Structures are given as C-alpha cells and as structure tokens.
Steps between C-alpha positions, in 0.01 A plus 500: 500500500566709191182371338292599805657845505418535132132426572473769768305807382668839524274616783585206728807662650358853500569675826434863417374642829445857381123483478384668820249366749293342221788290375323173579284566197810475284636178646506307176577166661189546708297604194630197310423262785150641550431477127626142480323377812169672428497380140595150604229506766220606266603247235624197691260505797185462282677229299600313815153545652334363187747211495430419865125519438531278194724264696247464780197484272654236273617299800156520662335404170735204458439385857126543456513295179695226676252489787206498258644217293581303814150553635348388169724193488410408858129532427517288185717233664275493804200426278692226316604329826152539646337353188752214501418406861130578487454295184646193667311554825178523299588184305555303823176636643318396181642148520395449859153638428455292183636164621375306798713380786461142380615595151806690625598210726548294186867505401431478128247780513737725698780441253260573215395829665869595548570430134208720394619781730853489361369501146243777551675735746852378560695579813385194705739234632271264696160455662403343829184427696522535879220384725376668816765319704778675304608180320568516127292208379560547128800660320584560134847628425872423490546450876396214732279700731198269541414455869690810613363667813432879468280553803764710676613685187434872498346497156251227602390699803456810284289326234281336765437845647466706179373247245758596235866568556800606296822430687829682473807304388626231738703176489256245648555121480658518156770745625458707185365858496140484388162667542161335541137588430252323727118507482270356765168333410229377735365145447183375666625148540874559557501833686743712295798440281768719340626507143860611500705600191869593474575796273791476259736776624698502175201645316470777757877560506514528120214747509712736713838427341373579151401853602694787340570689819791722382777660704634157602167457673363202678144368539410247768241401760537509877262409777395734774796398714750605231587143389568456129236292319669514160871529417658846473807596300628750756328428830536128567345163423163346583412488873783745577435811708504817294721790615243760406227607738158343448282779360178597681166368375328691223204417279668660202838479337763719664841632398764645729869582497778386731786748460732338753584141412819298476469459123384858439156664491209272413154544352260249654153423374280262695144371515312257722362235263169469685383533859450119530843408359833517686691640203651842440631583154831687511668673203837652589704717262838671529431871467846592370462271200150626433635855502780413256344675200427807709860509622622505140266790430621670818862469389416651163304780668784582739749488215288744302475726806876494555568576133246783499642651818854483358396677181303763695793565735748540214269736308422710809865520606609605152217749448528656849877531472473673163230745614669592831831537317343751263345689793839507675677641194230766454524590868878536475457748218237689699720512809790645304282793393351544848844492664627773269206722597540421871870572482446840342235594759706372789810686390298821473353451847838422655654800329233729634531352849880532496481859382243579767707339775814679385322834480291474816755339733854516367494868410376613843749267661780651294395848604482397865842336475647807330357744756603283792854483360509875457384547858775269617762696303376825649525355850853387432592848381340664806745498790222514760298207364788282379536327832125478578437123494125538518469697174747275319313194622166635377639568154659154491160351591337685210764372256464144636122519455550617142736210432246261651222641280728460199563136587127438536430668167776299334361171638149597392614578145703179488197302610280667238752438221526123556266420211767610260798352684709211376638222727810617688734363762343564839575455867177359650570654841528845344172452315324381817631792707407742223139372510500518881582870463147555367337345806754595763280765654208260541726244667639769730154633583358153580816386681550211259826306526625442144830314451692415183761222504713395205726196489864559404491264201203665323618630161374799311224407254404627157130595507248781455531751785157651447315169513697390805408827671131442435519137617676595823273799562184286462629232739617758757168686484311171548719419800444844653124457454510159670702592813384704795682806628828394652516191277802354330603431140819321397641502147777249429702456180677168442661300223259232372739317268766589245259681270229626737451714809220489757328778695273441800249764614383383843260679736335414830158625395154345499579228244289369213229232551570170329188522283624836359858395426410346164312814391732783606646531149158531335427843354268712718506246785585671829440444868501879545220592260333807649815585701708640219584173324437461126601137458753579227827535696595133535361418157723766345794394717461138397495596133804726537699224669406266217613759246839515666530121468455438872248335728291622793380278783336565835480337841261630762346411832209691646610705800872437445585673176573457131815444296521572127797341324632625166752301298659705222749404230841660529472613140177605333454349156297737284202322348380529143201701619732752670696537179183553298395776741834684470497830318779603263681673788530175694229575757238240582129561522342310791257544784482367856141390441623243246530249785123466523498310169746246635319463832155467346621241252652291773184498704 
C-alpha cells in the first residue's frame, strides 16, 4: 500500500473547490484522464487496427495459398489417375482390335499378351475372353476362372451396352477388391466377344499414397455413391462408406472447406476423373495443421502488439502524469496570488457595505430609539399622560419595532460576514430558525405552514455558520417556490450516528420528475428557467455541503413533494485548502459559488 501511495502524483488528492463556476476546467484528475485516454486512443487504436488488418490479410493469404496448393495438387493427381486408367483402357482396346477372336481364344496367346501388357504398361493382373453368352472361355491369370458365367454381372451388361467399360471396385468371384476394364468387339462369325482385364489396385493405391499431401492429409478415390475405392488413412478401408458428403459433379477441380467436423475444420479438394468413369478423387487435409506456421506468426505478432502496447501505456502514463503535475503546481502558485487579490477586494467591499449599513440603518434606528425613549420619559413625568395606556402602548410599539429592525440588521450583517468566519459550536435549530427569520414574512403572506422539529439527543455541532445559513436558505427558498399557497414544509433535525447529524427539508410541492433528478445539481440546470430560476442554487448548495464534509441526497415524487436530506459531521475538519486560504488574521477566503466546481466535476 505504501508503494502505491508513493506512486500517486501530488494532484491526485487535490480537492481545492475555490475555483468558481469554471472549476471543472481545473479538475486535474479529469485533465490527466482525458490526456491519458486521448493519447492512448490516438496511438493504440491505429496500432490495433493495423494489427487486425494484418491478421486478417495474412490469414486470408495463408488460406488462399492452401486452397491454391490443394487445387493444384488435385488437378495434377487427377491427370495422373486419368492417364493411368486411360492408358490401360487404350491398351486393352488395342489388343482386341489387333488380335482376332480365334487368336485370343488360344490360351498360350492370351498368356503371351498378358505378359507383354505387364512388361510394357504394368498394372494388369489377368486377362479373360468372354463370349456373347457371358461365359469366360479363356482365362490367363492366377485364379481358376475359366468357364465362369458373367451374363448377369453388372459389368457385363454395361460393356454389352456401351462397348467399353471401366468398373468401380468390387469383390466378385475371387472375393478380393478389384477393378476390371472390359472392351466389346463384334465378330462376323461369332457375334461379339469381350476382352476383360483386371487392374492391379496396388499400383493405383501406391500412386495416391506416395503423394505429399501435407497437413496430415489423405488422398483416395471414391465412387459416386461415396464408397471407398482405395484405402484411406483417416476415413476407412476399401469398400467402406465414407463419412463425408459426396461432392456435386464438376468438370473442373474444386476445393472447399468444412469448418464443422469431428476432427476439426477440413480442406477438401475433389475432382471427377472423367465423365465415363465412376471415380472421384478426394484430397482431404486438416486445416489446423496447415495453418500451423501462420499460428506461430500470429503468436509472434500478438506478442509484439502486447509488448508495444505495454511500452506505450507506460510512456504515456509517465509523461501525462509529469505534465499534469507541473500544470497543477503552476496553478497552485497562480491561485495563491489570485486569492490574495480576491481577499483584499472582498474585504474592501464588505467594509464599505458594513459601513453603509451601519450609517444608513443603525444610526437612524439609534435616533428613533433615543427619541422614543425620551418621549416615554416625558410621559412618565407628566401626571396627566402617565396613566394613558394608549400613548404608552404606542411608544412601546415604536421601541419594539426598533429592536426588531436591529435584530434584522444584526442577522443581515452576520450572514454577510460568514466568508470570514471560522467553524464554531452551533445549535442547528437556532441556525434554522435564524434563516427562517429572513423568509418569515413570505411564509406568513402565503399562509405556508413551516415546522421545525429537533430530537432531544441531537448534539451541538462545530461547523461554519455562514455556509450553513446559505445551504438552509437555498433549500427553504426552493421549497417555497415548489409549494402552492397554503402548502406545508417540515424541517426535522435528528442524530444520524455518533459523529453525524441529519436534517430533512420536506415539502408537499409539485415534486421533481425522475428524468431531472440526476441533473438537479448541474450548474445552470433549472426547471424554473424564465420564472426567476438561475440553475445555480442547488449546484452551490451541493458544493457547500461537500465543503462542510457532508452529503446531500434527494427523494421526490411528482405531485407529492420533495425531501432533501443533509448529513453533516458533528465536527468540521478544516481541509488543507481552507488553511491555504486563511489570511494572517485567521479568516478564510471562500465563496458559495465554489460548489459548482465540485458539481461539474462529478457530472
């Protein structure tokens, strides 16, 4: 805690309210905060914006590069698979066109042709000749398939209809996944026959397995029903149903992304090998692994941003604190000089006013009192008039009126001298009734019922009489303005706790709308603008209560009335600012308008 207190600048706890209605301009916390936030905004926001833009651009570029590479890989692999299959289909077509039916029916010749195909092209397992009845009359290969009947086989029906047929992978008689190429040839003497070759799937599988896919990718073939034609590392074995959706037909290679998948987002490239083949090439990559290098760059970029922001914040905080601190110290020196000038002018004005009041009011009152006393003495000495109650009563009325005028003058001078008064022990009820003396005639004229109640346990407090008078007068005037003729105002004084007392000023007037309650302490805000209101009364009152170390709150309901509650400390602690404004004679220099600074700053 001590370390934090040591870091606080000297202006942080400044509470000097003696700056008039423009005091908000000298709220150094506010100046410091505005300086810090504005400087941070103009430095950090562009940095963050540029980082976000770079983040998105680099991510989009990386994703675009991934999609481009995937598309290129799909296109190249598609051509390789197509050439692999087309080369073997062309070879079988060449054999059936070059050799006669009689030659291919010869077992030795068929085995010789198979040997040449394996040597020249590779990727063939066996050859067979099937007649028009669907019976395999000649077979060369590792299985005993001579005499097998294929008339009802799907591939036989397809080749009879189309002339050439490339099957998808199936089990067949051998119960092993395989793929066949069949070519039909018309014979004048025998009708037609079919040359059927089985493709070595290992050659095709190795072609896909050897691909450098990246990102733990996978390359495989499926048919148009989504059945795997080659093994997949992540999506099942041959003749298994793939979990992914079969992509729609397209003449060109396509790449798309699947962001929601059990294993994470995927990048899928696909291509239909050819319109007359059942195969679809699929290349599937894990996007997170492909974005690994970008994520490392992102971490470095965010780390650089965080470090830069930290350095900027520290520099701005230090620089702003130093500059505002220097402004605060210069302002303190300026205020000391201004206060000395204000004090001299104020004392001169108060002296002139006091002299004028004493000369213009007290002297005539003294003369009236003296003459009335002389008249009374003469009446007493006169035997005829001594017992005339009417004359004695008239003279007593004159003397009572003089005493009343003296009391009013005394209260007026006491109220005017409060700026130079020091805190004294006060009875709050006496202060309230003294203030009510100024407005008693208005209350009497408007038939207002004003009551003052004080609890028995309320102690005397040590406070500034003049400031309390102004606070009470403002609240009473506001209450009188709010109530109609014949209205009621109740002032109650109670003990709040051991160290505080509470005063309630309640009226049954028009009340304050809810939307205005939060603004009533703002300088120049008034609901009576144009009707004699200036909008400064409550602002000044709020500031004065704060100066006395108290608090002011309000409760109001439209049409039912308003209650202002003041909580004051039993003993006023003089602040450093009060001590700085004290002249050598012990009098303080302050103004009721100082409260506007406090109110404006809080808003």
